[in-house]
N, C-alpha and C positions, 0 to 999 in steps of 0.2 A: 504494500500500500504506500502510495506516494504522499508525503507530508508537505503541505503547502508552506512556503516561506511567509514570514510576517508581512512582507511587502505585497504579497498576493492575498493573504488572509484578511487584512484590514479592509480593502475595498469590497471583498465578498461579504464580510460582516456588515459593512455599511449598506450594501445592497439589500441584505436581508432585513435590516432595520428599516430601510426605505420602503420595502414591500409592506411591512407591518404598518408603517406610518401612512402609506397610501390607503390602506383599508380603513384605518382610523379616520383619516382626513375625509374620506368619502362620507362616512357617517356623520361627522361633525359639521360638514358643509351643509348637509340638509338641516341639521339642528340650528345652524346660524340663520337660516332663512325664516325660521318660525319663532326663535327665542332670542331676543336681543341680548339677554344676559349671558348667552353662550359666546358672545363676541370675543371675550378675553380668552376663552378656551381655544377658539378657532385661531386667534392670533398666536397663542402659544404653540399650536401645532404648525402654523406657517413658519414660525421662528425655528422650531425643531427641524422642519424639512429643509429650511435654508442652511442651517448648521450642518445637516447631513450632506447636502450638496457641496457645501464648502469643503468638508472633510474628504468627500469622494474625489472632487476635482484636484484638491491638493495632493492626494495620494497618486492620482494619475500623472500629474505633472512631475512629482518626485520620481516616479518610475522613468519617465522620459529623461529627466536631468541626470539620473544615476546610470543611464545607459541601458535601461531595461525596456525600451520602447516595444520590443518584440512581445511583451506580455499584454500590451494595451488592447490589441484586437480581441483577445479572449475576454478581457474584463468589459470591454465596450459591448460585445455581443451579449453578455449577461445583462448588462444595463438596458440594452435594446429589448431583450426578452421581457424584462421587468416593466418597461414602459408600455410595451404592447399589451401585457396582461392588465395593467391599469387602464389603458385606453379601452380595451374591450369590456372591462367590468363597468365602466362609467359612461360609455357612449350611448347617446340617444340623439336622433336628428334634432330634437328641440334644443339640446344642450350645445349642439354644434351648428348653430345658426349661421355662422360665417364660413363653415366648411373647413376649418383649420384642422380638426381631427381627421376628417376624411382625406385631406391632402397629405397629412403626416402618415396616415396608414398607407396611402398609395405610394409614398416615397419609400416606406419600409418594405412594401411588397416588391417594388422595383429593385431595391438594394438586395433583398434576400433572393430574388431571382438571379441576380448577377453574382452574388456571393453567398451560396447556400451555407446555412449553419443550423445545427439542431442541438438543443441542450442534451446533456447526458442524463438529465433527470426526466424520466418518462412523462410525468404529469405536466411538467413545464413545457416539454416539447409538444404535447397534445394541446395544451391551452394556447400556446403561441400559434400553432397551426390554425386553431379556431379563430384566434384574433385576426390573423392575416386573411382569413376567409370571411370576416365580418362584412355584412352588407351595409354600406353607408350611402349617404346621399351622393349623387354623382359628383365626382371630383376628377379633374384632369390629372393624368399622370404627371408628376413633376418633370419628367424627361420631355414629355410632349409640350407642356406649357412653356418650358424654357426655350424650345426650338421654334415655337410659334409666336412668342411675344416679341414685340418690337421695342 
């Protein structure tokens, strides 16, 4: 069994905490709409999420600066999986009135078509595939929109 080094383990742990935070944020986001007193709780969660992102990106940059940039694709693929799971869990056409999530999903589909990746964790792989297959409001593929825009 391969033991992960500290420089790899920290971003993975940050990712796991982020996944948990995403689930919590989803629930508290709904509470914020109906209960004004929950605003402080929501702000605390936003702060925690920002701190997590700061930690995550700091670790990624440290890997690059320390000459371990070869580890980044693996960690970023895990992060993309996490984001896709969050997107699929929270997506509704009403929430995506500007089509931002639909365009992000189209971009992820294009990326994964060009650079296939599958998680070693079976349930994550299954859920990511379901997320990539999610039906959204029509959105142009980012590749198409960049070639047709003037």
